[in-house]
N, C-alpha and C positions, 0 to 999 in steps of 0.2 A: 424243663428246659423252659427257662423264662420267657416272659414276649419278647424281650428287646435284646435277649442275649443270642442274638442270629448271628454272631462272628464266630469264636476260637475253637465254638463247640460245634461243626457243622458236622456232624456224627452219623453213623450207620443207625442209631438209636433214632426211635421217635418217641415223643411223650408218651408217658403210660407204656410203656414197654421196657420190662428190664429184662434182659439179655445177659444168659451166661457165656462167660469169657474164659475162654483159654489158646495156648499157644502149644506149638510142639515141645516135647521135652524128649533125651532120651532116657532110654530103661537101662539097667545094669548088666543087659546085653549089647548094648550102645544102637540097637531098634530105636527107630520115632514111632511114639507114642503119644496119642493126644493128650497132655498134662493140665488140668484146670485145677484151680482154688475150690476147696470146698470147705465147710462148716460144719464142724463133728461136734455134735452133741453129745455129752456122756450123762450117764446117772451117777452122780455123784456121791449116792449113799449105797450103788455097789464095788465100791472101792474095792480090792482086794485085802486082808488084812496084811497081805505081804508089803505094801507101799504105806510108807510113812507120810505121803504127801501125795495131792491129786495130783501136781505138776508132772512126779515123776511115772505115776498110772496113765496119764497122759502121752508123755513120751514112750513109754514102753509098749504100748495099743498103738500108735502108729509105728513102730520100729519091726511092729510083728508082722506086718506086711508090706513095708520095703525099707531098704536098707538105706537108701538114697534121699528119701522125702525128708524135707523140712520142714518143720512148725514154723510158720509165719508170727502168730498170737498164739497167749494161751490166755484163755478167758475167766476170771473170778465171778465179776457180780451179772453182768446182764444175759451170760450163758455161762454154763458149767461144758467146756470142753477147751478147742481149740480149732486154726485154719492152718492146712496144710495144702500144697501142692501137688496132687493124685491122676494116677489114671482112673478110669471108669473101672477095673477091673480092681485095685487097689483100695477102691471106695467102695467096692462092693463086695470085698471080702471085710474090711475097717465093719460096715455094717454090719454084718454076721456075727463078728466079736460078742462077748457078752460086758451089758454093761453102754452098747452105745445105742441110744437113743434113733438117732437118724446122724447122714451123713446129707447134708445138703449143696448141691451147688453153687457158688459164691453168685449173684446177683452184681449187675451195673445199673444205678441210680442214676438219673440225669437231674438236675438245677431246674427247678419251676420259677424258671423266671418269668415354706413347706407350710403346706396347707394344712397337714393333716391334723396337728392337734388342735386348730380353732373348728375344721368341720366338725371332729368327734365333741366338743364342747370342752375341751381341759384349758382352754385360755380362761374361761369364766368359772371355773371350777377348786381355784384354791380353797376353798373352803368345805369343798366337796374330798379333795385328792391331794391333799397336803403333801408337799413333798418335803415330810420330817426325816428323821434319824433313823427311822423304820425301812427308810427305802433304800437307805445307805447298804443298808445289810443284804438287799436281796441282790443275789448273782444270776444275770442272762448268760446262758451257754449257747454260744452259735454255733451249729454245724455246718458249716460252706466253702469256700474259696480262700477262707486264711481273714485277715486284717493288715490297714495300711495303717500302721500306729502313728503315720504323723498327721492323720486327720486333725481339725480342729474337733471334730466331734468325739475327739477319746483328751480333750482336757481334761486334766483332773483339779482345777480351781473350786476349792470351795470344797472338796470332798476328805473327808476323814479319812483314818487310817483305812488301813484293806479288814475288812471284817475276820476275827479271830479266827473263827473257825475255819474261815479259808487253806487247801489245802493245797491249792493246783500250782503250776509252776510256769515261768514264761521261757518255752526251750530255744536255743540260741541252732541258727542254719545259715542260708544264702540268704545274706543281704539281713540279716536279723539277728536279735543279741537280747538277751533279756533285760539291758537298758531300755527296750524299746516298751516296756509294759511302765504303767504306773501307777496310780491310787483307780485310775478309771478302766482302765485294758490292765485290768490284774493278773488276767493267764492267756498265756498262747502257746499251743503244742498241734503239733502237725503228723499226721499217719498217712504213711504212702507204704507199707512195705505188700499191704494186699496189691497195691497199685502197680506196683513195681513188678510183685511177681507175674502177674498179669503181662503187662503194658512194656516191660524194660525198664533199665534206670531212668530216672527221671534227667532231663537235659536240662542243666542248670544254666545254658546260655536263652533257654525259652521260657523258662518258670524255677520262681523260688524253690529250692527243698528245705522250705522253712514256713511258719505260720504265716508270712508276708505274701499278701493278696496281691495276684498281677493281673485280675480278671475282672474287679469289682466287684463283685455279686456279692463276695462278702461283706466286705465294706459295708456296702450299699442296706444292707440284712439288719447289720449288728448296730448299725447307727440310726437304722430306724428302730429297731426295738428300744434302745437306752441310749442313743449319743446326747452326749451334751450340748446345751443351746448353743448355737452359734449365729451372729448379727451378720447383717448383710450377705445370707447363702442367695446362690443363686446359678442357674444354667446357662451364661450368654443372657444374662439379664432377664431371665424366664423365670417365674416363681419367685421375685423377689420376696427378701424378710430375713425371718429368724426362721432358720435348722432345727430343728429339736428331735429328739426320739421322743418315744413314748414317756419312755421313764428314765430322764435325764440325769435321776441322781440315782441309778441303778448301777452293780457295776458290772463291766462286759469281760466274757473268757472264750475268745475264741480257740476253736477246733478245725482246723483246716483236715477234711476229707475228702473235697474236689480235684480235682487235676485236669489237664487240656481232654484227658479220655475218658473223663467221668468220675462217677465215686461209687466207688466197690466196697460190697457188703460188709468185708473182713474188716477194711478199714473205719467203717460208720461202727459197728460196732463194738471196735476195741476205744475209740471216741466219745461213745454213748459210756461206756463202761468205765474210761478215765474222768470224765465231766461227772459221773455221779459220786466218785471217790473223791474228787476234788471238791465239791460241794456245791455245785451251781442248786437253784432253789426251780430255775426253768430254763428247760430244752427248748429250742425253737429250729428247725429242718425247715429248710425251704428247697426240698429234694423231695422226690419220688421214685418210682420203679412200679411195674406193672402190679396187677392184684393177683393176688395169690392167698392162701389160710394163713391167719397168723402164726400157727407155729414155721412156717416157711417164708417168712418176711421179716427181715430184721431188723428193720426200725421198729416194728410190732413187738419185735422180743425184745430187742432196748425199752422200747417206751413204758412196756409192760414193768421194767426191772425200775426203771422210776419212779414209775409211779407207786410201786411198794413205799417208796422210799421217801413218798414224797414230792416228788418233783414233776410240775404242770408241763407237759407236754403238746406244744403246738408244730403242727404239720401243715404244706400247702395242700391243696386240693388236689392242684393239677392244673397244666393250661389245654386240656383236652375239648374245652367246651366248645360249640353248645352242643354235643352230642352226650345224646343219655348215658347212664352206664360208665362215663370218664374219669371215674373219680379216684383216687390215691391213696393213699396214709387213711382208713377206713375201720380200725379197731377203732373200737368204742375207747378204750382209757387213754386214747390220741385227742387231741381238740383239733380239728378239719377243718383247714379256714379256706372260702373262694373270695372273688376280689368283687369290689364296686369300685365305682367310680365317686370323682369330691365335684364338688362344683366348680372347679378352675378349668379351664381351657385354652388352647393355644391356637386362634384361629389362623389360615392365613389362608386365604381366598384365591381361585382362579377366575380370572377376567378373559375373555372371549372375545375377538374378532367382533362378533356378530351384537358383540354390548351384555351379552348376560353372565351373570358372576355365579358362581359355588362356591360354597363354604366348604373348607378342611381345615389342616391342624397341622403344624408344623413348628420344631426349634430351630428353626435353620438361624444361625446368628448373623450372617452377612446382611448385606443393604440388598435391596431392590430398588431398580430406577423406573419400576413400571410399563418399561417401553415394552408394545406389542412387540413377538418374536413368531419368527416362523417354526409351526407346531406339527409336530409328527406322532403316529401311531406307531410305537416300537414293532410292531409286526409288520409293519409296511417297510420299515429299514433294515430288517434282518434278513440273511439267507436261514436262518434256523424258523425247525418248526414250530419249536417255544421260545422264537423271538419278542413277543410279544412278554415276556417276565422279564426280560432284562438281566439273562445270566449272561457270568462272565465268556467274554467273546464273540457273543452273539449278534452286536449292532454293529451295522457298517459305518466309519468313522464319516466316508464323503458324504452319506447320506444324513448325517443326527450332526455335525458340526455349526454351533451357531447357533443352533432348535432349542424348543424345548419340548421331551419326552414325554409320551403316556407310556408308562407301562403298568402292568398287570400284577395287580400282588399275588403271592403265591409262590409255594418252593423255595425259592431263595430269598436272604434277609433285605428286608425291606431297605436296610440303610447301603446294604451290597447292589441294591438297582441302582441308587441312585450314582453311587460311584463307578460303575459301568458305564452309566451313560458320560459321567464326567470324562472319564477314560478315552469314549469316544469324542470329545470335543461338543457333547452338550451343551448347552446351556443352563439347561435347569428341566424340573422332571415334576410329573404328577402323576403319583401312584395311585391306581383305579380300585377301590377292591373288589371281589368275583363276589359269586353268591354264598363261598363257603366264608365270607366276613361281611356280609349284609352290609350295616352303615355305622359298624365298629370302627371309631375313630381312636390310633393310637399315635402320639407325635413321636418324630424322630428328630434325633442332631444331624440333620444330613450334611453332608459336604459338598454342596451347590444346592441353589434357592430349588428347592421341591416341598410340594404338601402333598396332604394324602385327603381324599374324597370317599364316598361312600360309593355303594352298589349303583345305585338309583343316579348321582348325580356323573358315576362314570359311565353310564349307560349312555345320557344325554350329550356327554362331553365325546363321546366316541362318535354318535349321529353325526355332529358337526363336523366332525375330523373327518368322517368318510361322505362329507354331504359338501362340504364349502373345496372351492379349489384352489383357495391360497387362507388353509385356516392360522390364523394366528391365537395369540396367548400369551398372557401377563402372570406374575404369582405376589400376591400383595400381603405382606406379612404384617399381622396384628398385634403383637404382644400378648402379654396376659391379662386373660378376664375370666373373674370369679361372679359366685352368683348363677352360674348357670343353673336352668331347672329343665327337667327333673335332675332331682340327685338326691342319693346317688342312684344308680341303675346297676343291675347285675352287667359285670364285663363277660361279653359273648365269648371270650378264651376260657374262660371260669368252668372249670369240671363241673357235671353234673350228674345227679343219681337217678334212680334210686341204683343204691349201694348192692353192688353183684356180688360181694362175697358173704356179707348177712342183709338181706332186705327189709329187716325187722327193724334192725338200727338206721334212724333216718342220718344221713351224711349230704352236703357236706353240715358241721354243724352251724356255720355261721360267714357271714361275707363280713370282709373290713375292707378299706381304701387299699388297691391294689392297679389304679390305673394313673401315671404319669405323675409316678410321686418321687421327691426332692429329698435324696438324702447322700450321705458320704461316698467319696469314692476313689480309687486306685491313683495312684501316680502315676502307675505301670503301663497304660494306656488308656486311650482316647475315649471320651464317652459314645463313638457307636461300634468299639470295640473290633472294628478292623483295623488290618496293620499299616493301611494306606494312612489313617486317619494320626497323625501326628501333632492333636490337640491337647491338652492336660486341664483338666477341671478338678477345681477341689468336691463338685456337686454333679452329682448327674441324674436326670427324670428317666426313670425309665417302669416299666409294668409286668402284672405276671402275678399269678397268687404267692410270688416267693416274696412279692413286696407286701401284701396283707397278710400273710403270715406271723410276720415280724410285730406289726400293728398287733397282734391277739397277745404276743409275748411278752412283748411292752407293760399292754393295760393287765396282764394276771400277774406283770411283777408290783405293779400298784396293787391290785387286788391284795395280794401275798402280804406288802408290807401292811396294807391298813387294818387285814385280817391275818394274822400268823397261824392262827389254829385252823384256819379253811384247809381242805385237803384238796386236791388238785381237781377230786369230780364237784365239791361245793363250786371254784371259781369258775369253773365252766359252766355249771347250772345257773350261777348270776349271770355267767355274761350273756348265754341264750334265752334266760324267761327276762330278761329285761331288753332283748334286741328289737325292734323295730321293724314293721312290716307295712307301715303305712307312711305318707309324708305327709306335713302338717296341715296340709290341705284336704287332707281323709283320703287321697288317691293310693291303691296300691303301690307298691314297691313295682316297677317295669325290669324285662328284661332288654336289652339293646339290641339282643338275635333277633327278637324275633314283635317287637315296639310292644306288646302286652304286657298285663300283668306277669311279675316273676311267680314262681311255686316254689313251696318247700326243697321240690328236687332243686332248686336253682339257688334258692339262699340261705337253705337250714332255717334257722330260729328267727333269721333275717340278720338288720345290720344292727353290727355293735355299739351298743350306747354306754360307755364307760362310766360316766355319771350316774347312773342310776342303776348299773352294775354293782358300786359299792354298798349299795343299800336295798337288795333284792328282794327283803320280804323274809320269804323260804325260800329253801333250795332242796333241789334233788341228790341230795348224798350215796357215795358209794365207796368199797371197800374191797380189798383185794376177793376176797371169800364172796363176795360178790362177781366179780369177773369169773373165779373158778367157777361157781355154778354156771355163767353162763356157756363156760368152754365146756360145759356137761349137757349143757341144752345143744351144743352144737354136736354132738357123740363124737365129741376127740376119745382118742384111744387115754390111756394112762399115760402112755411113752409121747404123745402128741402136747397132752398137756405138762409135763415135767420138761420137755423141750423147750416149751415158753415160759414158765412158772417158775423152773428150777429145783421142782421137789417131790418127791412122791403123793400124791394124790389121787385116791382111785375115787370117782362117782359113786354116789348111794345106788344102788339098782333100786331100793326100795321106795325112792323118792322121784317125783317127776319133776323134770326140770324144763321149765320151759322163757324162751327166749323173749318174751314180751314179758318178763316180770324183773328184768334188769333196770334197776331205778333210774333211768336215761330220763333225760328232758324235753325227749320229744318222744311220738310216737309215728308207728310205721307196720305197713303187713301188708302180704300180699296174696294175692287169693286167686282160687284156680278157675279161669274163665269156662271150662268144660265142665263143671258141677252141676252148671244147671239151676240152681237153687241161692239160698241163701247162705251165705256161714258167717260163722261167729268167731271174734277174737277178743279174750279177755285179760287186760292188763292189771296188774297192781303194782303202785307206786305208794311213795312215803316223803312224804316230805316236811322238812324239821326246820323250825322258826329259827330265823338268826338277827330276828328284828323284835317290834314293842311285840307285847300282846295284843289279839285281837281277832275276831272272827273273818272267818276266808268261803266265801260263796263262788260256785264252780257255776263258768256258764261254757257251752260247749256247743260249737257249731259247723257243717257241714255246706258244702258248696254241690254237694250232689243228692239228690233224692235217693239214692239208692244207699245212702250211708246215714245208719242210724246211731247215734252216740247216747250211753247212758252214762253217767256216771253216782256213784255210791259209794259212802253220804254224800250230800251235794252241797253239804256244809262241815268246814273244819275250825274248830275255836281253841286257841293257842294263851296259855296263860303267863309263860315264861319262855325267854331263851333256851334254845336245844332243847326245847318240847318236838317227839315226833309224830306225825298222824297219819293213817295210810287210809288209802282209800281206793277203789277200784273204776275202771271205764271196763264197759262191754263196748264193742263195734260191731257191728249187725252189716255186714255189704250182701248187698243185694245179686242178682245178676244180671256181669255187665261183660260187653265185648272182651276179647283180648287186647291186651296195649292200651285199655283205659287208665286211667288214671283219676284220683277224688283226693280234695284236699277240705282239712277241716284244722279247727283251731279249741283249745280248751285253755282257759283263763280260770284261774284264782284272783278274787280282788273281796280287800278288806274296805275298799273306797277309798285308800291312800295306794297301797301297791296292786301291782297286779303283776301276777305269776304267770306268764304265758309259754304255752307249749303247743308248735306244730303238728300236724298230723297229715302222715301223706300215707296212702291206698292204692296200688296197683293191682291189675287184673292180668295175669300172664297164662 
């Protein structure tokens, strides 16, 4: 769920929870049973000789357990199998048949929902990242809520012909025709069969059954990744300047998989399959669900197939921070992106009748006269027990009219709280953070004069409200300010590690800009997404890991254009090993949730630095075979590996598989706190030279005396590009209490290039 997408998607789901969905269906006897969508994984190699095509085998297998069940999708690329509506009994019967690897219930996923090029250094880097013809050949596929093709960010001026290898299409539907595509937006498809099988037919009076984006999220993510440059962009005058995506000359293909009721895994798989077949180079998915084993995770399954085809897959980490173990999309073949802030803010201060001022943020577009008005606390002007939260229908208009209302943050949408105050006749709103959000401030395009303040300011303001017999306040809007320091800081909402599925793989991989991001928007809905918001904007400012993910997707497109021979793993490595973990003044990156230094569980390898990533010196590369060995290290069965990798693969019983030997650009481990003594973990890694000849020396450090790190050999010499050299890292962790973390860093440097890797260790 994106942070500011608190509008049309106020659903039963909480971020980080993927829930099986079903509705009643009649069986052949007319009785009502619970039918739900299942994804059926088949062992293609076991197809009986009587069938000439696997599709007929799939159909026959389905009919063997149900005379009425209809196939929703048949999959060829990302999965060998199909999806269908089945009862639990039919699913169990089907799973028992020969050639069936697994029958898994469908899951529902949720969306995780311009200064950025300058902040990332792209405005000064034409010599580093030339927008050459090679960028024109790169296609970024975005799985989201669709696309608003009229956005100026999809202007194709100056772009050449559509890449010759492109096999995609522009699908027609409600309010959308093939003519809506051009040389920038070269593909647009929609996938709704799985959604409609569970939720019923799409109501085309409420949303377009087509690639058209009625929500805004998909247009925002697509234009962030690869939008064309648009001069004079802003939201109500805020963040004014040139809006541009990361890869302005890359092509965009939109795959609409998310609808009013969420994003369903059968549709996501179908869209990933089509995107792979269409010929995308990068896949961007700002959505996620619960954490489950990789062979049960549709996004991980689809991403594995994409990685095999050389496609880079970027996914949002989730917005469930700052809680630990809150990540989504943690498979090692996915690049998992957390969110950081920019050095730009939109200050709006609260001035109280006692003369004290408190800073906040807002994107309110109207004027403020600066007149002191009566000021009330929502909890005191409501008869509801949760009146302090300004939920619908909880405020007393007689006590609110003409006054500024202080509402506590939480439960319902921030912008909806302002709407509730406005409907009750209020003149303004101060939105105060509680302990759950601390000092993190996210700006909103409120419908009335309003600002958001941190927890400390909110508590002080409340003290004034409760002690002064006639409290008054006013709100002053100060426009856009840049140069805010420190920046970036890790956003409090950004999901955190450790990785609950495989703690040996550190996630997130990195952070990128995800707070108050300006990008293209849908013309079908206002900037708040509220039904009562009749404003229409070409650009919107929103926040979430949904916004950080497409930044990395676009940067990957630039790297792919500059280095067409690089694998997805090499591109990820370049972005990770050149990411920074310290500010220019030498201080460590901060976490807004704590006010303290952030850790690799918060920021992964650090904040992305695309200019450095273009020439990383060395990379940690990976092949599909490496991932298969990794699955063996997880003790997956042959059937589980087959469901994920779509092939017969049996782990070698004579071979020892170690999760610590996956050639990943970071290092992580979990130690047993009850062992009472030291534990040792040994990693094997291989570096590939992608730069000039040179000799690199290793340096390793730890923030804990309980962790000892040894690197052998400590020097690696490379004489030519493409040369590979291996080394081992031995980490000894001493006895520590449970729930203790320690962090370190390994760097290889030749005096010019520094190849950095984060290290994270936990005791459980």
